[in-house]
SETOR-368732 format. One record per residue (C-alpha): chain; residue in one letter; residue number from 1; x, y, z. Coordinates in nm, 3 decimals. Layout:
REC c r   k      px      py      pz
REC A a NUM       X       Y       Z
...
***
This chain:
REC c r   k      px      py      pz
REC A m   1  -0.357  -2.381  -3.807
REC A s   2  -0.330  -2.269  -3.444
REC A k   3  -0.008  -2.139  -3.292
REC A p   4  -0.012  -2.219  -2.917
REC A i   5   0.235  -2.022  -2.707
REC A l   6   0.327  -2.130  -2.352
REC A l   7   0.383  -1.828  -2.132
REC A l   8   0.569  -1.860  -1.799
REC A n   9   0.592  -1.602  -1.524
REC A c  10   0.828  -1.747  -1.257
REC A g  11   0.836  -1.580  -0.922
REC A s  12   1.046  -1.670  -0.617
REC A s  13   0.789  -1.928  -0.503
REC A s  14   0.542  -1.959  -0.781
REC A i  15   0.493  -2.017  -1.152
REC A k  16   0.198  -1.859  -1.332
REC A y  17   0.133  -1.988  -1.674
REC A q  18  -0.095  -1.967  -1.979
REC A v  19  -0.126  -2.120  -2.319
REC A i  20  -0.247  -1.868  -2.577
REC A d  21  -0.337  -1.940  -2.938
REC A a  22  -0.143  -1.672  -3.116
REC A d  23  -0.376  -1.690  -3.421
REC A t  24  -0.704  -1.636  -3.235
REC A e  25  -0.550  -1.482  -2.915
REC A d  26  -0.778  -1.707  -2.708
REC A v  27  -0.655  -1.846  -2.371
REC A v  28  -0.636  -2.221  -2.414
REC A a  29  -0.519  -2.313  -2.065
REC A n  30  -0.390  -2.141  -1.759
REC A g  31  -0.288  -2.206  -1.404
REC A i  32  -0.050  -2.145  -1.117
REC A i  33   0.196  -2.350  -0.915
REC A q  34   0.232  -2.211  -0.561
REC A r  35   0.470  -2.251  -0.259
REC A i  36   0.767  -2.379  -0.456
REC A g  37   1.029  -2.476  -0.203
REC A d  38   0.771  -2.588   0.057
REC A e  39   0.652  -2.937   0.131
REC A s  40   0.290  -2.836   0.090
REC A g  41   0.272  -2.679  -0.254
REC A s  42  -0.017  -2.687  -0.498
REC A i  43  -0.106  -2.655  -0.864
REC A d  44  -0.429  -2.516  -1.017
REC A h  45  -0.475  -2.612  -1.387
REC A t  46  -0.765  -2.486  -1.596
REC A y  47  -0.841  -2.634  -1.941
REC A q  48  -1.162  -2.653  -2.140
REC A g  49  -1.355  -2.486  -1.859
REC A q  50  -1.252  -2.732  -1.590
REC A t  51  -1.009  -2.654  -1.312
REC A h  52  -0.803  -2.926  -1.157
REC A f  53  -0.632  -2.890  -0.818
REC A q  54  -0.346  -3.090  -0.682
REC A e  55  -0.155  -3.057  -0.353
REC A r  56   0.204  -3.177  -0.367
REC A g  57   0.555  -3.054  -0.276
REC A f  58   0.781  -2.872  -0.521
REC A p  59   1.138  -2.855  -0.386
REC A n  60   1.254  -2.627  -0.669
REC A h  61   1.156  -2.469  -1.000
REC A g  62   1.302  -2.763  -1.197
REC A r  63   1.077  -3.013  -1.022
REC A a  64   0.781  -2.778  -1.060
REC A l  65   0.825  -2.751  -1.438
REC A k  66   0.853  -3.132  -1.468
REC A v  67   0.529  -3.167  -1.283
REC A l  68   0.374  -2.899  -1.502
REC A v  69   0.471  -3.090  -1.815
REC A q  70   0.316  -3.402  -1.668
REC A v  71  -0.010  -3.222  -1.589
REC A f  72  -0.029  -3.104  -1.945
REC A d  73   0.032  -3.462  -2.060
REC A d  74  -0.247  -3.593  -1.832
REC A l  75  -0.505  -3.318  -1.862
REC A g  76  -0.417  -3.131  -2.181
REC A p  77  -0.354  -2.939  -2.394
REC A d  78  -0.076  -3.121  -2.583
REC A l  79   0.249  -2.933  -2.528
REC A s  80   0.398  -3.097  -2.837
REC A q  81   0.190  -2.849  -3.038
REC A v  82   0.350  -2.548  -2.866
REC A v  83   0.550  -2.338  -3.111
REC A a  84   0.744  -2.128  -2.854
REC A v  85   0.774  -2.053  -2.486
REC A g  86   0.767  -1.690  -2.366
REC A h  87   0.927  -1.601  -2.033
REC A r  88   0.845  -1.294  -1.836
REC A t  89   1.183  -1.161  -1.731
REC A v  90   1.192  -0.876  -1.482
REC A h  91   1.524  -0.702  -1.532
REC A g  92   1.712  -0.669  -1.857
REC A g  93   1.938  -0.394  -1.730
REC A d  94   2.081  -0.181  -2.013
REC A r  95   2.174  -0.490  -2.218
REC A f  96   1.826  -0.596  -2.327
REC A r  97   1.592  -0.328  -2.466
REC A s  98   1.378  -0.567  -2.678
REC A t  99   1.248  -0.924  -2.667
REC A v 100   1.518  -1.183  -2.745
REC A i 101   1.540  -1.547  -2.820
REC A i 102   1.713  -1.717  -2.526
REC A d 103   2.043  -1.896  -2.571
REC A d 104   2.327  -1.974  -2.336
REC A a 105   2.482  -1.626  -2.379
REC A v 106   2.151  -1.458  -2.287
REC A l 107   2.116  -1.678  -1.978
REC A a 108   2.474  -1.585  -1.873
REC A s 109   2.392  -1.215  -1.913
REC A l 110   2.077  -1.256  -1.699
REC A s 111   2.286  -1.411  -1.427
REC A e 112   2.528  -1.120  -1.437
REC A l 113   2.231  -0.886  -1.408
REC A s 114   2.086  -1.060  -1.102
REC A p 115   2.236  -0.815  -0.849
REC A l 116   1.998  -0.553  -0.997
REC A a 117   1.691  -0.780  -0.927
REC A p 118   1.799  -1.036  -0.664
REC A l 119   1.436  -1.125  -0.577
REC A h 120   1.320  -1.163  -0.938
REC A n 121   1.592  -1.263  -1.186
REC A p 122   1.724  -1.583  -1.010
REC A p 123   1.381  -1.756  -1.003
REC A g 124   1.321  -1.642  -1.355
REC A i 125   1.648  -1.793  -1.463
REC A a 126   1.567  -2.122  -1.279
REC A g 127   1.239  -2.128  -1.459
REC A i 128   1.399  -2.069  -1.796
REC A e 129   1.660  -2.341  -1.739
REC A a 130   1.390  -2.592  -1.629
REC A a 131   1.168  -2.503  -1.919
REC A r 132   1.443  -2.540  -2.173
REC A a 133   1.522  -2.882  -2.032
REC A a 134   1.157  -2.986  -2.033
REC A l 135   1.086  -2.840  -2.385
REC A p 136   1.423  -2.842  -2.565
REC A d 137   1.287  -2.845  -2.921
REC A v 138   1.107  -2.510  -2.935
REC A p 139   1.243  -2.154  -2.913
REC A h 140   1.235  -1.984  -2.576
REC A v 141   1.194  -1.610  -2.565
REC A a 142   1.262  -1.353  -2.291
REC A i 143   1.018  -1.063  -2.258
REC A f 144   1.162  -0.794  -2.033
REC A d 145   0.964  -0.574  -1.786
REC A t 146   1.228  -0.304  -1.835
REC A a 147   1.243  -0.306  -2.221
REC A f 148   0.966  -0.051  -2.288
REC A f 149   1.152   0.201  -2.077
REC A g 150   1.476   0.162  -2.270
REC A s 151   1.369   0.483  -2.445
REC A l 152   1.398   0.701  -2.134
REC A p 153   1.622   1.001  -2.201
REC A p 154   1.938   1.044  -1.981
REC A e 155   1.770   1.331  -1.793
REC A a 156   1.507   1.090  -1.672
REC A y 157   1.712   0.779  -1.601
REC A t 158   2.029   0.935  -1.448
REC A y 159   2.073   0.943  -1.075
REC A a 160   2.263   1.238  -0.933
REC A i 161   2.538   1.017  -0.774
REC A d 162   2.908   0.968  -0.873
REC A i 163   2.889   0.923  -1.246
REC A d 164   3.173   0.669  -1.269
REC A l 165   3.032   0.456  -0.992
REC A a 166   2.691   0.459  -1.154
REC A a 167   2.830   0.364  -1.497
REC A q 168   3.048   0.087  -1.359
REC A h 169   2.759  -0.080  -1.174
REC A g 170   2.461   0.000  -1.392
REC A i 171   2.298   0.220  -1.132
REC A r 172   2.014   0.416  -1.305
REC A k 173   1.637   0.421  -1.340
REC A y 174   1.514   0.122  -1.549
REC A g 175   1.139   0.111  -1.486
REC A f 176   0.917  -0.198  -1.465
REC A h 177   0.573  -0.315  -1.573
REC A g 178   0.682  -0.213  -1.923
REC A t 179   0.481  -0.490  -2.090
REC A s 180   0.159  -0.357  -1.932
REC A h 181   0.236   0.012  -2.002
REC A s 182   0.313  -0.071  -2.364
REC A y 183   0.005  -0.286  -2.416
REC A v 184  -0.238  -0.042  -2.245
REC A s 185  -0.106   0.270  -2.425
REC A e 186  -0.141   0.102  -2.760
REC A k 187  -0.488  -0.020  -2.664
REC A v 188  -0.594   0.337  -2.576
REC A a 189  -0.484   0.468  -2.916
REC A a 190  -0.676   0.193  -3.093
REC A f 191  -0.987   0.238  -2.871
REC A l 192  -0.990   0.613  -2.932
REC A g 193  -0.923   0.570  -3.301
REC A r 194  -0.614   0.793  -3.269
REC A d 195  -0.262   0.763  -3.413
REC A y 196  -0.044   0.614  -3.137
REC A r 197   0.247   0.838  -3.249
REC A e 198   0.046   1.153  -3.194
REC A l 199  -0.087   1.083  -2.843
REC A n 200   0.056   1.201  -2.518
REC A q 201  -0.046   0.964  -2.243
REC A i 202  -0.013   0.893  -1.876
REC A v 203  -0.070   0.530  -1.780
REC A c 204  -0.134   0.434  -1.412
REC A h 205  -0.070   0.062  -1.355
REC A l 206  -0.218   0.023  -1.007
REC A g 207  -0.195  -0.326  -0.872
REC A n 208  -0.020  -0.476  -0.571
REC A g 209   0.278  -0.337  -0.742
REC A a 210   0.214   0.008  -0.886
REC A s 211   0.380   0.235  -1.139
REC A i 212   0.299   0.529  -1.362
REC A s 213   0.446   0.629  -1.699
REC A a 214   0.465   0.932  -1.922
REC A i 215   0.447   0.833  -2.291
REC A r 216   0.497   1.088  -2.572
REC A g 217   0.393   0.966  -2.913
REC A g 218   0.433   0.598  -2.822
REC A v 219   0.772   0.651  -2.659
REC A a 220   0.821   0.627  -2.283
REC A v 221   0.990   0.941  -2.148
REC A d 222   0.951   0.883  -1.774
REC A t 223   0.828   0.628  -1.521
REC A s 224   0.804   0.601  -1.144
REC A m 225   0.990   0.277  -1.068
REC A g 226   1.369   0.304  -1.072
REC A l 227   1.673   0.082  -1.025
REC A t 228   1.435  -0.158  -0.857
REC A p 229   1.057  -0.195  -0.843
REC A l 230   1.055  -0.029  -0.497
REC A a 231   1.062   0.332  -0.613
REC A g 232   0.766   0.555  -0.691
REC A l 233   0.407   0.504  -0.591
REC A v 234   0.273   0.358  -0.268
REC A m 235   0.202  -0.013  -0.329
REC A g 236   0.052  -0.309  -0.148
REC A t 237   0.353  -0.393   0.063
REC A r 238   0.617  -0.156  -0.086
REC A s 239   0.679   0.191   0.045
REC A g 240   0.751   0.362  -0.284
REC A d 241   0.951   0.683  -0.252
REC A v 242   1.112   0.756   0.085
REC A d 243   1.401   0.977   0.193
REC A p 244   1.718   0.783   0.103
REC A g 245   1.847   0.887   0.445
REC A l 246   1.589   0.662   0.608
REC A h 247   1.822   0.368   0.554
REC A a 248   2.104   0.524   0.752
REC A f 249   1.859   0.648   1.020
REC A l 250   1.719   0.295   1.076
REC A g 251   2.073   0.156   1.087
REC A r 252   2.206   0.413   1.335
REC A q 253   1.902   0.452   1.559
REC A l 254   1.753   0.104   1.555
REC A g 255   2.044  -0.117   1.449
REC A f 256   1.869  -0.239   1.132
REC A g 257   2.088  -0.428   0.891
REC A l 258   2.044  -0.385   0.513
REC A d 259   1.843  -0.696   0.479
REC A e 260   1.606  -0.575   0.750
REC A v 261   1.561  -0.237   0.581
REC A d 262   1.503  -0.407   0.251
REC A a 263   1.242  -0.639   0.404
REC A l 264   1.071  -0.348   0.578
REC A l 265   1.038  -0.134   0.265
REC A n 266   0.948  -0.419   0.028
REC A k 267   0.727  -0.646   0.241
REC A k 268   0.599  -0.460   0.545
REC A s 269   0.527  -0.111   0.414
REC A g 270   0.283   0.044   0.164
REC A m 271  -0.083  -0.014   0.234
REC A l 272   0.004  -0.302   0.461
REC A g 273   0.219  -0.084   0.680
REC A l 274  -0.026   0.202   0.682
REC A a 275  -0.357   0.026   0.719
REC A g 276  -0.279  -0.339   0.783
REC A v 277  -0.444  -0.454   0.458
REC A t 278  -0.340  -0.476   0.095
REC A d 279  -0.673  -0.549  -0.069
REC A f 280  -0.861  -0.222  -0.146
REC A r 281  -1.193  -0.400  -0.084
REC A d 282  -1.078  -0.452   0.277
REC A l 283  -0.959  -0.091   0.284
REC A d 284  -1.301   0.033   0.170
REC A e 285  -1.464  -0.164   0.450
REC A l 286  -1.230  -0.019   0.714
REC A i 287  -1.298   0.333   0.590
REC A a 288  -1.674   0.273   0.597
REC A q 289  -1.630   0.165   0.962
REC A g 290  -1.452   0.491   1.044
REC A d 291  -1.103   0.348   1.068
REC A e 292  -0.872   0.655   1.076
REC A r 293  -0.554   0.467   0.968
REC A a 294  -0.736   0.335   0.662
REC A t 295  -0.856   0.682   0.573
REC A v 296  -0.507   0.825   0.605
REC A a 297  -0.364   0.534   0.404
REC A l 298  -0.597   0.607   0.110
REC A d 299  -0.508   0.980   0.130
REC A v 300  -0.138   0.903   0.120
REC A y 301  -0.183   0.660  -0.174
REC A c 302  -0.380   0.913  -0.378
REC A h 303  -0.160   1.206  -0.284
REC A r 304   0.147   1.026  -0.417
REC A l 305  -0.031   0.933  -0.740
REC A i 306  -0.163   1.290  -0.787
REC A s 307   0.190   1.424  -0.739
REC A y 308   0.330   1.196  -1.010
REC A i 309   0.048   1.284  -1.251
REC A g 310   0.118   1.656  -1.202
REC A a 311   0.486   1.597  -1.260
REC A y 312   0.427   1.403  -1.580
REC A l 313   0.181   1.669  -1.702
REC A a 314   0.471   1.910  -1.677
REC A v 315   0.712   1.667  -1.840
REC A l 316   0.481   1.603  -2.135
REC A g 317   0.350   1.957  -2.169
REC A r 318   0.022   1.826  -2.304
REC A v 319  -0.180   1.517  -2.197
REC A d 320  -0.444   1.367  -2.431
REC A a 321  -0.534   1.066  -2.220
REC A i 322  -0.478   0.922  -1.875
REC A t 323  -0.556   0.559  -1.820
REC A f 324  -0.612   0.341  -1.510
REC A t 325  -0.523  -0.028  -1.530
REC A a 326  -0.442  -0.335  -1.324
REC A g 327  -0.630  -0.463  -1.014
REC A v 328  -0.676  -0.135  -0.822
REC A g 329  -0.685   0.083  -1.130
REC A e 330  -0.954  -0.125  -1.297
REC A n 331  -1.169  -0.196  -0.989
REC A s 332  -1.154   0.097  -0.751
REC A p 333  -1.386   0.377  -0.844
REC A a 334  -1.295   0.544  -0.507
REC A v 335  -0.925   0.575  -0.603
REC A r 336  -1.005   0.700  -0.953
REC A g 337  -1.263   0.949  -0.826
REC A k 338  -1.042   1.084  -0.546
REC A v 339  -0.749   1.133  -0.790
REC A i 340  -0.931   1.278  -1.093
REC A h 341  -1.153   1.521  -0.893
REC A r 342  -0.833   1.665  -0.743
REC A l 343  -0.708   1.731  -1.096
REC A a 344  -1.021   1.900  -1.232
REC A e 345  -0.858   2.243  -1.260
REC A l 346  -0.587   2.090  -1.480
REC A g 347  -0.841   1.961  -1.733
REC A f 348  -0.926   1.620  -1.597
REC A w 349  -1.309   1.610  -1.581
REC A l 350  -1.464   1.295  -1.445
REC A n 351  -1.808   1.151  -1.521
REC A d 352  -1.905   1.009  -1.184
REC A e 353  -2.173   0.781  -1.324
REC A a 354  -1.932   0.629  -1.579
REC A n 355  -1.667   0.595  -1.311
REC A a 356  -1.906   0.390  -1.093
REC A v 357  -1.969   0.131  -1.372
REC A r 358  -1.792  -0.202  -1.326
REC A s 359  -1.687  -0.363  -1.649
REC A k 360  -1.402  -0.572  -1.794
REC A e 361  -1.415  -0.373  -2.117
REC A p 362  -1.213  -0.058  -2.204
REC A r 363  -1.419   0.253  -2.136
REC A i 364  -1.412   0.630  -2.107
REC A i 365  -1.498   0.769  -1.761
REC A s 366  -1.461   1.144  -1.832
REC A v 367  -1.725   1.379  -1.955
REC A p 368  -1.741   1.427  -2.336
REC A d 369  -1.584   1.773  -2.331
REC A s 370  -1.305   1.693  -2.086
REC A p 371  -0.975   1.839  -2.216
REC A v 372  -0.805   1.516  -2.102
REC A t 373  -0.976   1.183  -2.180
REC A v 374  -0.988   0.959  -1.869
REC A l 375  -1.010   0.584  -1.933
REC A v 376  -1.011   0.248  -1.765
REC A v 377  -0.842  -0.017  -1.986
REC A p 378  -0.790  -0.373  -1.851
REC A t 379  -0.430  -0.482  -1.901
REC A n 380  -0.338  -0.814  -2.056
REC A e 381   0.032  -0.876  -2.012
REC A e 382   0.005  -1.239  -2.120
REC A l 383  -0.144  -1.144  -2.455
REC A a 384   0.124  -0.884  -2.499
REC A m 385   0.392  -1.148  -2.415
REC A a 386   0.238  -1.382  -2.672
REC A r 387   0.248  -1.117  -2.943
REC A q 388   0.609  -1.027  -2.865
REC A t 389   0.707  -1.400  -2.860
REC A i 390   0.558  -1.453  -3.206
REC A a 391   0.735  -1.144  -3.333
REC A a 392   1.064  -1.260  -3.200
REC A i 393   1.048  -1.606  -3.355
REC A s 394   0.916  -1.469  -3.682
REC A a 395   1.193  -1.202  -3.725
***
C-alpha cells in the first residue's frame, strides 16, 4: 500500500509542494503557487505527466492552501490518501534539533523564534496553520533547516560578543540548508560504499543561496551560514561575509537605516550586486563577451569558497570527499574547475573530462588516485523531508 506524503515549502510569497510516495519514493505530483499577496498570482500543478496552469489572486497563505486543496480535488491526486504533511521550517533556534510533530505548543515556539528569521518563519507558520485547517485529520511534521547543525560544538557556534546578551537572545551560529547537507553527505557515503561514520566530508551547497559544511563521521562540526542565512559564501543576491562595521559605516556616511542595510545585503548584493545577474549561465555569457565585472564576480565567488574549503580542511584535519550540489554546484563545471584546480596542492585532483560531463546522476569528477575524492551529487531535499516525516510519525 502506498504512503503519499504532502510536502510544503512556504516562502514569503510562494508555496512549493510535492506529493511523494514514501514506499516507492516516487514523486506523484508537484507544483508551485507564486505571488501570494498579489492580485495576479498563479499556480502550476503537475500530475501524471500533465502540467496545469491557472492565473488567480492569492491574498494570503490561507487562501492559497484552500485553492491548492481544491486543485488536488479537481485534478488529483486524492489528498484523502495522504498519511502526513511535512513542512520545511527554516529556523528551529536551539529548541528544535530534530524533526517534530506539530502541535499548538510547537507553533507557539515557532512564533517566539520568528525574530531569528523574520523573512522565513512567519510565512512558514502561516502555511502550517492553513494546512492544518485544510487537512486536520493527518499529522503535520516540521523539518528544520537548522536541525542538522544542532551538533556544532560551542567553539564553532559561539560569537565573541557579550556572553549574557547572546544567551538571553539566542545569538549564535545555527546554520541552514541542513536537510540538503545531511541528505548529500549520506548519499556520498552510500555511493562510495563507505561507512558514513568513518568519512570526513566537505559539502558545498551552491544554489541561489549557498552554504558549505564540515562533517566529521556523519556529524556536522562547522558551517558557513550563521544566525541568519546571510553569512558565509557569496550568493545570488546575498553578500555573504562582510565586515560587521559596514552596517555602521552605511548608517553614518549614507544615512542608511537598518531595513535599508538589510535589503542591500540580502536582496541587492552577491552576484547581482557584482555582475548584475544571478544565473550562472548568464554570467558565463558575460565572461565570454569580455565583461570585466562578471569576471571579477566569478573570481570573488570562487575565492570565498576556496577560503572556506581551506578552513574546513584545517578544522577536519583530513578530508576524504568534497561534494558539489544544488543548482550551481551541480551545473557549473566552470565553478568546480576553478575551485578544485586551486586546491590541487592540497590533494584535490580534478579529472577535467569528468567535470565537463552533464548528468543528473551522482558521479566522481576527480582522478582515480586523487587523495580527496571530488563528487557531484544532486540534492533532493523533498525526498529527505519525506523520509524524516515518515520517521517522525512512525516513532
